Each structure stands twice: as structure tokens, then as C-alpha cells.
C-alpha positions in Angstrom: -64.1 41.3 71.2 -64.3 40.1 74.8 -65.7 42.4 77.5 -63.4 44.5 79.5 -62.0 43.1 82.8 -63.1 46.2 84.6 -66.6 44.9 84.6 -65.8 41.7 86.6 -65.4 43.3 90.1 -68.6 45.4 89.9 -70.5 42.3 88.7 -69.1 40.3 91.6 -70.1 43.0 94.1 -73.6 43.1 92.7 -74.0 39.4 92.9 -72.8 39.4 96.5 -75.5 41.9 97.4 -78.3 40.1 95.4 -77.4 36.4 95.9 -80.0 35.9 98.6 -82.7 36.7 96.1 -81.5 33.9 93.9 -81.4 31.5 96.9 -85.0 32.4 97.7 -86.1 32.0 94.1 -84.4 28.6 93.6 -85.7 27.3 96.9 -89.3 28.2 96.0 -89.1 26.9 92.5 -87.7 23.6 93.7 -90.5 23.3 96.3 -93.1 23.9 93.7 -91.5 21.3 91.4 -91.3 18.8 94.2 -94.8 19.1 95.6 -97.1 20.7 93.0 -95.6 19.0 89.9 -93.9 15.7 91.0 -95.9 14.6 94.0 -99.2 16.0 92.8 -99.0 14.2 89.5 -97.4 10.9 90.7 -94.2 11.5 88.9 -91.2 9.7 90.2 -88.3 12.1 90.4 -85.8 13.8 92.7 -85.7 17.6 92.8 -82.6 19.5 93.9 -81.5 23.1 93.6 -78.4 25.1 93.8 -77.4 28.7 93.6 -74.0 29.6 92.0 -71.4 30.6 94.6 -69.7 33.9 94.4 -66.4 32.1 93.6 -68.1 30.1 90.8 -69.6 33.3 89.4 -66.2 34.9 89.4 -64.7 31.9 87.7 -67.4 32.0 85.0 -66.8 35.7 84.3 -63.1 35.2 84.0 -63.6 32.3 81.5 -66.1 34.5 79.6 -63.7 37.4 79.5 -61.5 35.5 77.0 -64.4 34.8 74.6 -65.3 37.0 71.6 -69.0 36.1 71.9 -69.2 37.6 75.4 -68.7 41.2 74.5 -70.8 42.7 77.4 -71.0 46.5 77.5 -72.1 46.8 81.2 -72.9 44.8 84.3 -76.7 44.8 83.5 -75.9 42.9 80.3 -73.9 40.4 82.2 -76.8 39.6 84.5 -79.2 39.4 81.6 -77.0 37.0 79.8 -76.1 34.5 82.5 -79.2 32.3 83.1 -78.0 29.7 85.6 -77.3 31.8 88.7 -80.3 29.9 90.2 -80.8 26.4 89.1 -83.2 23.5 89.8 -82.7 19.9 88.5 -85.6 17.4 88.2 -84.0 14.0 87.8 -86.8 11.6 86.6 -86.7 7.9 87.1 -88.1 7.4 83.5 -87.3 9.2 80.3 -91.0 9.0 79.2 -91.9 11.2 82.2 -89.7 14.1 81.0 -92.3 15.3 78.6 -95.0 15.2 81.2 -92.8 17.3 83.4 -92.4 19.8 80.7 -96.1 20.2 80.3 -96.6 20.8 84.0 -93.8 23.4 84.0 -95.6 25.3 81.2 -98.8 25.3 83.3 -97.1 26.3 86.6 -94.6 28.9 85.7 -94.1 31.9 83.4 -91.1 32.7 81.3 -89.0 35.8 81.5 -90.6 37.2 78.4 -94.0 35.4 78.3 -94.7 31.6 78.2 -92.1 29.2 79.3 -89.7 28.4 76.5 -88.3 24.8 76.3 -84.9 23.9 74.9 -84.6 20.1 74.5 -81.0 19.0 73.9 -80.0 15.6 72.7 -76.5 16.0 71.3 -76.2 12.3 70.4 -78.3 13.0 67.4 -75.6 15.1 65.8 -72.5 13.6 67.5 -72.6 9.9 68.1 -70.0 10.2 70.8 -71.8 12.8 72.8 -74.6 11.5 75.1 -75.7 14.7 76.7 -79.5 14.7 77.0 -81.6 17.1 79.0 -84.4 19.6 78.7 -83.8 23.2 79.8 -86.4 25.8 80.7 -86.0 29.3 82.0 -88.8 30.1 84.5 -90.1 32.9 86.7 -92.6 32.5 89.5 -96.3 33.0 88.5 -97.8 36.4 89.2 -99.8 35.1 92.2 -96.6 33.9 93.8 -95.0 37.3 93.9 -96.3 38.4 97.3 -94.9 38.4 100.8 -91.3 37.4 100.9 -91.3 36.7 97.1 -92.3 40.2 96.0 -88.7 41.1 95.1 -87.9 38.2 92.7 -90.2 39.2 89.9 -87.3 40.4 87.7 -85.0 37.3 88.0 -85.4 33.8 86.6 -84.3 30.2 87.4 -83.0 27.6 85.1 -84.7 24.2 85.3 -83.0 21.2 83.9 -85.0 18.0 83.4 -83.2 14.7 82.7 -83.2 11.1 83.9 -81.2 10.1 86.9 -79.0 8.0 84.6 -78.5 10.9 82.2 -77.6 13.1 85.1 -74.6 10.9 85.9 -73.1 11.2 82.3 -73.9 14.9 82.1 -72.1 15.8 85.3 -69.0 13.6 84.6 -68.7 15.0 81.1 -69.1 18.5 82.3 -66.4 18.2 84.9 -64.0 16.4 82.6 -64.7 18.3 79.4 -65.9 21.7 80.3 -64.4 22.5 83.7 -61.2 20.5 83.3 -58.1 22.6 83.9 -55.9 20.1 82.0 -57.1 20.9 78.6 -59.1 18.6 76.2 -59.9 15.1 77.3 -57.6 12.4 76.1 -58.7 9.8 73.5 -59.0 7.2 76.3 -61.2 9.6 78.4 -63.4 10.2 75.4 -63.7 6.4 74.7 -64.6 5.7 78.3 -67.2 8.6 78.2 -68.7 7.1 75.1 -68.9 3.6 76.8 -70.6 5.2 79.8 -73.0 7.0 77.5 -74.1 3.7 75.9 -74.6 2.2 79.4 -76.7 5.2 80.5 -79.0 5.0 77.5 -79.4 1.3 78.1 -80.0 1.9 81.8 -82.9 4.3 81.0 -84.6 1.6 79.1 -84.0 -1.0 81.8 -85.4 1.3 84.6 -88.6 1.7 82.6 -88.9 -2.1 82.1 -88.1 -2.7 85.7 -90.8 -0.4 87.0 -93.3 -2.0 84.6 -92.3 -5.5 85.7 -92.7 -4.4 89.3 -96.2 -3.1 88.7 -97.1 -6.3 86.9 -95.8 -8.4 89.9 -97.9 -6.3 92.2 -101.0 -7.0 90.2 -100.2 -10.7 90.0 -99.4 -10.8 93.7 -102.7 -9.4 94.6 -104.5 -11.9 92.4 -102.8 -14.8 94.2 -104.0 -13.8 97.6 -107.2 -15.2 99.1 -108.5 -11.7 99.5 -110.4 -9.8 96.8 -107.9 -7.5 95.2 -110.4 -4.7 95.2 -110.4 -4.9 99.0 -106.7 -4.5 99.4 -105.6 -1.0 100.5 -103.6 1.3 98.2 -100.0 1.1 99.1 -99.1 4.6 97.8 -100.1 7.1 95.2 -98.4 5.1 92.4 -100.4 2.0 93.4 -103.5 4.1 93.5 -102.9 5.4 89.9 -102.0 1.9 88.7 -105.2 0.3 90.1 -107.6 3.1 89.2 -106.4 4.3 85.8 -108.7 1.9 84.0 -111.8 2.9 86.0 -114.9 3.7 84.0 -113.3 2.3 80.8 -110.4 4.7 81.0 -112.6 7.8 81.0 -109.6 9.6 82.5 -106.6 8.6 80.2 -104.3 11.0 82.2 -105.4 9.7 85.5 -102.1 10.4 87.2 -102.4 14.1 86.7 -103.5 15.9 89.9 -103.7 12.5 91.7 -101.4 13.3 94.7 -103.6 15.4 96.8 -106.7 13.4 95.8 -104.9 10.2 97.1 -104.2 11.9 100.4 -107.8 13.0 100.9 -109.4 9.6 100.0 -107.1 7.9 102.5 -108.2 10.3 105.2 -111.8 9.6 104.3 -111.3 5.9 104.6 -111.7 5.3 100.9 -108.4 3.6 100.7 -109.4 0.5 98.6 -110.7 0.3 95.0 -114.0 -1.2 96.3 -114.6 1.6 98.9 -113.7 4.4 96.4 -115.8 3.0 93.6 -118.8 2.6 95.9 -118.4 6.2 97.0 -118.3 7.4 93.4 -121.4 5.6 92.3 -123.2 6.5 90.1 -120.2 7.9 88.1 -121.3 9.6 84.9 -118.1 10.7 83.1 -119.9 12.7 80.5 -121.9 14.7 83.0 -118.8 15.3 85.1 -116.9 16.6 82.1 -119.7 19.0 81.4 -119.7 20.2 84.9 -115.9 20.5 84.9 -116.1 22.7 81.8 -118.6 25.0 83.5 -116.6 25.1 86.7 -113.5 25.8 84.8 -115.2 28.8 83.0 -116.2 30.1 86.5 -112.7 29.8 87.7 -111.3 31.7 84.7 -113.8 34.5 85.4 -112.6 34.5 89.0 -109.1 35.1 87.8 -107.7 31.6 88.7 -107.6 29.7 85.4 -104.7 27.6 86.6 -107.2 25.8 89.0 -109.5 24.7 86.2 -110.1 20.9 86.3 -108.4 18.7 83.7 -111.0 16.7 82.0 -108.6 13.8 81.2 -107.3 13.5 84.7 -108.4 12.3 88.1 -110.0 15.7 88.6 -113.3 14.0 87.5 -113.1 11.7 90.6 -112.5 14.8 92.7 -115.5 16.6 91.3 -117.7 13.5 92.0 -116.5 13.5 95.6 -117.2 17.3 95.8 -120.8 16.4 94.8 -121.2 13.8 97.6 -118.7 14.6 100.3 -117.8 18.3 100.0 -118.6 19.0 103.7 -116.4 16.1 104.8 -113.5 17.3 102.6 -113.7 20.8 103.9 -113.9 19.7 107.5 -110.8 17.6 107.0 -108.9 20.7 105.7 -110.4 23.1 108.2 -107.7 25.0 110.3 -104.8 23.5 108.4 -104.0 26.7 106.4 -103.3 30.2 107.5 -100.4 32.4 108.8 -97.6 30.1 109.8 -99.5 26.9 108.9 -98.6 26.5 105.3 -100.0 27.3 101.8 -103.4 26.0 100.9 -103.3 23.1 98.5 -104.9 23.1 95.1 -107.5 20.6 96.3 -108.4 22.9 99.2 -108.6 26.0 97.0 -110.8 24.1 94.6 -113.1 22.8 97.4 -113.6 26.4 98.7 -114.4 27.8 95.2 -116.6 24.8 94.3 -118.6 25.4 97.5 -119.1 29.1 96.6 -119.9 28.3 93.0 -122.6 25.8 93.8 -124.2 27.9 96.6 -123.7 31.4 95.2 -127.4 31.9 94.5 -128.6 31.1 98.0 -125.7 30.8 100.4 -126.1 31.8 104.0 -124.1 34.7 105.6 -122.1 32.1 107.5 -121.2 30.3 104.3 -120.3 33.5 102.6 -118.1 34.6 105.5 -116.4 31.2 105.5 -115.7 31.5 101.8 -114.2 35.0 102.2 -112.1 33.8 105.1 -110.8 30.8 103.2 -110.2 32.9 100.1 -108.2 35.5 102.0 -106.0 32.8 103.5 -105.5 31.3 100.0 -104.4 34.6 98.6 -102.2 35.5 101.5 -100.4 32.2 101.3 -100.3 31.8 97.5 
């Protein structure tokens, strides 16, 4: 039996009072997805967010009020059931990147009832005329995010949808025609055209991946054709950095792109913006010894209560650790004064540098160093 219409107005009034919380949550989740997931891991994607309008919320309730499977007993149950009041979309350039995005979501957020649960939908597998393909995840901010202006969003969640840019086109058009349409079911001609578009979208996903691969190959060949040593040519951007360094040290870091964004920014600032300059700064590079150190440092970070900062042994974190060994003072100097009240949140790299400094000097650090660490740590906690 559908829920009683008398619940609609109280639910609308509650949403009117609380909508700003969903706006705040969606904005923050989108920013984390954009900077700490996509940019930090060299993932090509566009991130957008939206919060359901009051009018849209009312329309959804009125549609639900005619359905037997929406037999809500009270307003609380309505809010517990509707998961898309706050929504973030990550539209990836390549389908293969969607799984990487999922793994980073799991590492970055928590779910409403524990770990983040993933719902991968590909309706084409069961209905050859339906090309909807997306990954859905319901997320909450991590515990260390729930401070300051975010201390009142701990009990609400945000829906994240991951799809390719091409798939997003089909998903949206089909949703407007088939789900929101006020003219009833789509006509046979509309269905045929949707199916044709679906085939184009799937083909387009493959073509985009091939195009990016061909572009990367052209870049390599173009560098080889110049009179200049390719290792002396500057990295154009983080994607070029990953492409040209992922084979370093016999692919000792198979997931080199992970955590490469802030690393790229800092090597450019240090003037290590060519493969030759960076490799010279890393010599000698002992991947096995660095992995062992990464494990020990990771154990220390877990004991410190920040396991999410632990280095990834398969990623460019090994390069970062080697730079910590030889250029930690320079790295910390470049970051000095950039974070604090009104200046932005400390980056993962900055937080790692502070804690690495403390870890390596804990047995004999000077009062000044200890005070510096405490100051940096307080800033990090205040802006987390």
C-alpha cells in the first residue's frame, strides 16, 4: 500500500529546513573527488554535483505516493529511503578508469553503515536494448572530515555516480524520455533511436581509449624525432609525467599514477621537471629498500591514527619517499606558510612530509623541530 499523502507536506518542510546540509555535503564530496581522487591520481574525469531542489523532491514524493513499494510509515523513513538528495557525478574519459575510481572511493570515504558499498549497473547484459551503465556508491565523509562547518553532516550521505562521459549522454537522455516523461511510455521509434544511440556510445567509449593511446604514442614518437634528448624535455603535465616515468626502475611501481598529482607539482617546483633531472635526484634508487621503509612508515602512521596516509608500495609514493630521504627540508620549505586558517587544507604530501620528519627524528629532535611538528599537526587537524 502506498504511503499516506499527509506525509508529503511535513517531508517537504523538513527538506526545506535541512537542504543546506545536503548542499554543503555534496560540495565537499565533489571537491574531494576532484582534487584528492581525480587530480591526485592522474585520472581524466569531470566532477559535478547537484542537490535536489525542493520542487524536484516534492515531485518525487508525489510519484512515490502511487507506488505500493513505497509504503513509508513516517517522515524519517522517507529520508532514510531516498538516497539521491545530494549527488555527485564523476564522468571519466575512459571506461577502464571507472574501476580505479571505485577503489579510491573506498579508500577515501565511509559508507552509511560501514565500508562503502558499490552497485555496478550494466543493464545491457540483461536487456540488449538498454545501454544504461554506471557505478553507484553511497558515501559519507570520513570521520576526520567531520569537524568545523562539516560537524553536522555526519548522519546524511551522498550518492556518487561513476560513468564515462559517453555513457552519461545516453543515461541522461533515456532518463528524461523514459523515466521523467509525462507523455507515457516511449514510442517504438524513440526506443529504436535510443538503441542506436546506445551502440554509438559503447563504440565511442572504445574510440576515446584508442584515441588517448594514439595521442600518447604520438607524443613519444614526436619527442624521439627532435634533436634534443627526450629525457631532457620538460614534462608537459601530470599525464605526461606518468606516461614517461611509469617504466622507471623496471616498472617497480606498476600503479605509478596513484598519488602522482601532488608529487608532480612538487618536483616541478624543485626544478626536477625532466626525466633526466628527476632520475638524477633519485639516484641511487633501491626499490626494495624503499618498500621496506614504506611498510615501516605505514605501520607508524597507523599507530598515529592516520592509516589513510600510509604509502602505497605499488605507486609513485616510492619516488616521494626517496625525495623525503634527500630533499625533505626543501619540500617542507616550499610548503611552509601555505596552510592554516583561511589558507586551505594541508595536502596529503604536506601531511606525509610533516609526519615523516617527526618519525625519522623522534629519537633526537630538537625542541624547535618538535614545536614545528606540533604546529604543523595542529594545522593539519584543524583543516582536515
